[in-house]
N, C-alpha and C positions, 0 to 999 in steps of 0.2 A: 674490443676497446671499451673501457669502462666509461659510462656516462657520468659527467660531473653534476654537482648540485646546481650550478648555474645553467647548465644545459637542460636539466629537468625543469628548472624554473621557466626558461624560455619556451618550453614545450607544453606548459600547463594547460593552455586552451585546447591543444590537441588531446591531451590527457582527459580533459573534461568531456570531449566528444566521445572518447572511448568509454568513460564511466557512464555517460548517459546511454550509450548503446547497450551496455550491460544491464542497466536498470530498465531499459525498454523491454528487454527479454524477460526480466523478472515479472513486470506488470503484465506483459503480453501473455505469459503462460497461465495467468490466473483467469483470463477471459477468452483466449482463443479457442479453447475446446468446447465452449458452451454450445455454439451452433453445430458442432460436429458430433454432439452426444447421440442423436438418433442413428447416425451412420456407424459410430463406434459400437453402439448397442447391437445393431444388426450384424456388424462384421465379426464381433467376438461373442455373440450370444449372451449379452449381459441381461441379467434379470432387472426388472424395472426398479426394484428397491436398491440394487447395488449400483446402478448407473450414476447417481449423484456423487458417488465416492471417487469418480474420475476427477471431479473438481475438489471435493472435500479433502482428499488425501494430500493434495498440494497445499491447500489453505491450512490444514492442520499442522503440518511440519513447518511451513513457513512461519505461521504465527507463534508456534511453540518454541522455535529455536533462534528467533531474532535476537533476543537479549544475549544469549550465549555467543552468537556470531559476532556481535559488536564487541564484546569483551575479549574474545579470541583475537580480534584484529588489533586491539591495543597491546595485548600481551605477546603474541607470536609474530607480529609484523603485518601491517595492513595490506601491503602488496602481496605477500605470500598467501594470506588468507583469501584475498580477492581472487588471485590466480587459481587457488584450489577450488573455490566455488564455481568458477567458469568451467573447469575440467569436469567437475561433478555434474553440472547441468548438461554439458555436451554428451557425456556418457549415458546419463539417465534418459535424455531425450532420444538418443539413438536406440536404447533398449526399449523405450516405450513404443516407438514406431514399429518395432519388430515383435511386440508382445503377441502371444497366441491365446492367452487366457485372461480372464478377469483379474486374477491374482497378480499376474505378471505386470499388467498395465497399472494397477493400483499401486503396487510396490514401486514401479518406476516413477510414477507421478509423485509419490512420497519422497523419493530421492531427489527429484527435481525441486520440490519445496525446500528440502534441506539445503541444496545448493543455493537456492534463492535467498534463504535466511543467512547464508554466509556472505553472499555478494552484496546485498543491499546495504546493510549497516557499514561494512568495510568500505564500500564505494563512497558513501556519504561522508564517512570519517576521512577518507583521502581528500575529498573536496575541501573539508574544513582545515586540513593541514597544508594543502597546496595554495589556497587562496586566503589572503589577508582579510580579517574580520572588517566588514564595512562595505563600501561600494563594490569592490571587486568580488567579494564573496556573494553579495546579493545578486550580481549578474550571473554568477555561476549557478547559484541555487535557483534562479529564475529559469535557466535552461533546464536544470534538473527537474524542476516542478512541471515544466511544459511537457517533458518526455514522460514523466511518471503519471501525470494527470491524463494525458491523451492516450496512453498505452492501452487502457481498457477499451476505449471506443474503437481504436484501430484494430484491436484483437478480434472484435466481433466481425468487422469487415473482412479482415484477412482470413479469419477462420471460415467464413462463408465461401470466399473465392477458392481457397485451397481445397476445401472439402468437395465442392462441386466440380472443380477442375482436375484435381490430381488424386483425391482420396484422403480419408481422414488421417492416414499415417503422416502425411506431409504437414499437418497441423503441429505435429510433434518434432518431425525432422528439421523443420525450418530453423530451429534453435542451433543445430549442430554447427553449420558453417559460421554463423555469427559468433557463437561462443568460442570456436576454435581461432577465428581471426583475432578476436579480442584478447585471448590468452597469448597469442603469438606477439602482439604489440605491447602487452603489459610491461615487460622488462625494459623496453626502450622508452616508454613514455611516463612511467610512474616510478618515483623513487620509493625505496623501502623506508618505513618509519614505524616506530613502536614506542611503547612506554619505556623510558630510560631512567636509570638511577633509583629505581624502586624495587621492592621485593616482588618478583614476578611469580611467586608461588601460586599455583592455580587452585581456586576454591572449588574442589570437586563436589563436596556436599551441597554447596550453594547452587552450583550449576545443575546438578541432578534434580534438586527439589524445585527450582524455579522452572526448569524446562518441562518437568513432569506436570507441575501445577498448571502452567499455561497450556500445555498440550491437552490435558484432561478438560480444562475449561473450554477451549475451542471445540473439542469433540462434543462436549455436552451441548454447546450452543448450536453447532451446525446440524446436530441430529435431533434437536428439541422439537422441531416441527413434526417429524415423523413419530418420535417416541412419545411426545406430549409433554408440556411444561410441568404438569403435575405428576408425571410418571415416576416410579421408583428409580428408573435408570437416570433420568435427568436430575432429579433431586439428589440422588446418591453421588453422581459424578460431580455436581457442583459442590456438594459437601466435601468430597475427597479433594477437589481442587483447592477449596478454602484451607483444608488441613495442610496440604502440601505447601501452599504459599505462606501459611502461618509458620510452618517449620522453616521455610526459607528466610523469613524475617528474623526468627530466633537465631538461626545459624549466622546470618550476616552481622547481627549485633555483637556476636562473640568472636567472629573471625578477625585475625590480624591482617589478612589480605582478602577482604570481601570481594565477591563478584560485583556487587553493587554497593559502593560506599554511600550510605544513606545521607551523608552530609551534602551530597549533590542536590537533594531536594530542598535544602535551605535556600536555594536560588528560586525565589517565588515565581519569576517569569518562566523558568524552565518547567517547574511543576505545573503552572497554569497552561503553558503551551501543550503539555502532554494531555492534560484533562480536556482541553479544547480539541486537540487532535483526535482523541477518542470519539468525541461527538461529531467531528467532521466526517470521520470514517463511518459512524453509525448512520448519518443522514445521507451520504452520497454513494457508498459502495452498493447499497441496495437499489439506488436509482437506476443504474444500468440494467440490473436484473429485471425490474418491473417495467421499464420502458420497452425492453426487448420482448417480454411476454405480451405486453399490450399490443405492440405492433404485429406480432405473429399470431397470437391467439384471438385477438379482437378485430384488428384491421386486416388480417389475412396476408401480411407481407411474407415474401420468401426470405430465406436467410441472407441472400445478397442484397435484396431490397432493404431489409432491416439494417444491414451493415452500412450501406450507402447513406442511410438516413442519419448516421452518426457523424458524417463528415463536417457539417456546420458546428456541431458540438466540439469535435476535436480541434478545429481551427480556432474556436473561441477559447478553448483551454490554453492552447499554445500562445496565442496573443496575450491573454490576460496574465498568464504566468510570467511572461517576459516583462509586461508592463508592471506587474506587481513587484518584481524585483527592483525595478527602477524607482517606483513610488516609495518603497521602504527606505531607500537611501535619502529621499527628500523629506518624508513626513514621519518616518518611523513605522515599525511593524504593527503597533496596536491599532491605529486608525485603518490601515489596509486590511488587517484581519477582521476587524469589526464590519467593514464594508463588505468583505467577502462573505461572511456569514449572513449578512442581511440579504445579499443577492441569492444565496442558496435558499434561505427561508422563503423568499418571494417566489423563486422559481418552482420550488416544490409545492408551494401553496397553489400556484397556477396549475401545476400538473394534477392537483387533486380535483380539477374541473374537467378532466378528460371525459369523452362521451363515446357511446357505442358507435354512433355514426360519424365520428370525427375523422380528421385527416391530418396529414403531415403539417401543412401550413397553419391549420386552426388549432391543433392540440399538442404538437410536438416541438415545432421550430422555436417559437418564442420562449417557452419555459426552459427548453434545453439550453439555449444560448445564455439565458440569465443564470441558470445553475452552473453552467460551464465557467462563466466569468467568476462566479463565487468560488468555484473549485480552484481555479488558477490562482486567485488572490490568497485563499485560505491555506492551500497546500504549501505554497512557497513560504508564507509568513509564519505558519506554525513551525516549519523546519528551521527558519532563520532564528526565531525566538528560542527554540529548544537548544540550539547550539551556540547562540550568541553569548560571549563572555565565558565560555567553558574552556578550561585549560586543555592544552593539546593532549596530555596523557589520559584525559577522560573523553576525548572526542568520539571514540568508538562506542563507549558506554552511552553517551548522549544520543548518538545516532541510532543505536539499538533501541533505546527507550522510546523515541518518537516514532520509529517504525512499528514497534510493538503496540504502542497506543493506537495508531491508525488501524492496524490489522485487527486487534482485539475489538476495537470499536466497530469495524466493518462486520465482524462475525456477530457481535451483539445486535447491531442494527438489522442485519439480514434475518437473524433468528426471530427477533421481536416483531419486525414488520411483516415477515412472511406469515407468522402466526395470526397477526391482525387481519391480513388479507384473506387467509384461509377461513377464519371464523366468520368474517363478513360475507364472503362468497357462499360458504356452506358446502359440505361434501356432496350434497345431492345436485348442486348447480355448477359443478366444475366445468361442464361443457357449454354453459350458457354465457354468451358474450356480455349480456347485461349484468349478470351476477359477478362475473370476473371483473368487469369495469368497476363495480361498486367496491370490490375488494382492493383493487389497485388504487382507487381514490383514497381509501382509508389508509393504505400504506404510505402514500405520498404525504398525506396530512400528518401522519406520525413522524415522517422524516423531517417535515418542516418544523415540528415541535422540537426535535433534536437540535436543529440548526438555531432555532430561537434561544434555546437554553445555552448553546455554545456562545451566542452573541452576548448574553447576559454575563456569563462567566469570563468572557474576554475582557469586558469592562471592569470586572471585579478583581480578577486574578493577575492579569498582565500588568506589570508596573509601567506607568507612564514615564517614570524617570529612566528606566532601562531603555524604553523605546526612544526617548529623546537622546540618550547617551549614544545609541547606535547611529543616529543621524549625525551627531557631532564627530563620531569616529570616522564615518564615511567622508565627511567634509575634510577632516585632517588628512585622510589617505589621498583624497583628490588633489590636495595642494602639493603633495610631495611628488618629485619628478619620478618618472618611470625608471 
């Protein structure tokens, strides 16, 4: 029996739960393998220089294909593309757990990243089409932000539990039943939608150039710490990325059906939200990385102990994301985003005071809760601002853009701050807790700088008039009967 549009409408909150579950898997996959890396290296005989590529292969394909995934959702059908991404993640996760060699595991992780790049923008695009712009959508995006923001912290905890209890393979296999259940429920809960009434000719040249350009850029950034920022490899890859992205711009300006219509950037708030989203990613993605290293390498925490230490941070993200969605309805996204970035800057500045003889309550709890509140506020509001006022036929594009900005920002931030930490620590002092702490302090201070710049650009680039209009729209929606 075919589900009607009215029935889909009634089930939209169940659909939101399904979409959030899928996004949780996407975020989880980026962090859950971190604490399992030593076990994976031992189990498959990984060389030390290749082991980071268990993480990098996922990040590389995820960041490189996000924009393409968002546009595919608009053109081919959002539910169809979302469903395909779930199946790809399930198959890739199953293959990754059964991998016998380095190459097999890295290839499977890359396939997981590709599936994630298809799921994330299509799911966010579905939310923007299912929920009316204003109060209702803010609540939905608040839930989305809570799941996406807390997934990284939960991944560290779950990764430690599964690795110690069942083995590293289960860190990868845990996706399979979740993705399979989500795929089975998708046709019942999510209606099909796509760009209608327009030329759906696919911009192959634009897709190839931008995907290659972003992939090369992410590769250059994630490998810059090992290769060296001034190395021929890093400089050559960044130069190649610039050429590819320049070719993409030239192709789009001439294309009759561009992958990215540049007219969308005339929306100043959308453009500002993407710039700020990049800085949010740069300041926060690396925070989880350095906190984990500090707890394990300096304070001597076990993987499970380190994972449990993230529980307050996760709870703070969930609460602040939900609160942020409600505040946006009342005061607009600009004030909430500015407050979020201020919280992040203060939290990371506090983290820059960590000490060798510190502890959880003195060095981790306070700043992690502050940064978590900032993450919940800023992640939700950058997303709301980036999709606010966007036409339905461009929702996948807008979703892909903000996802790409956050991921590219994360790659840039981790590469830059890791380099700063390594230089301050010094190669000869890698095993010295005091030297490591000095490096982590410098990295947190750099992250606070990214957040402070994001605060300034929020005040400059995000239109106050758009923020106020969003409040008025929410008020009008609240007055209408359900």
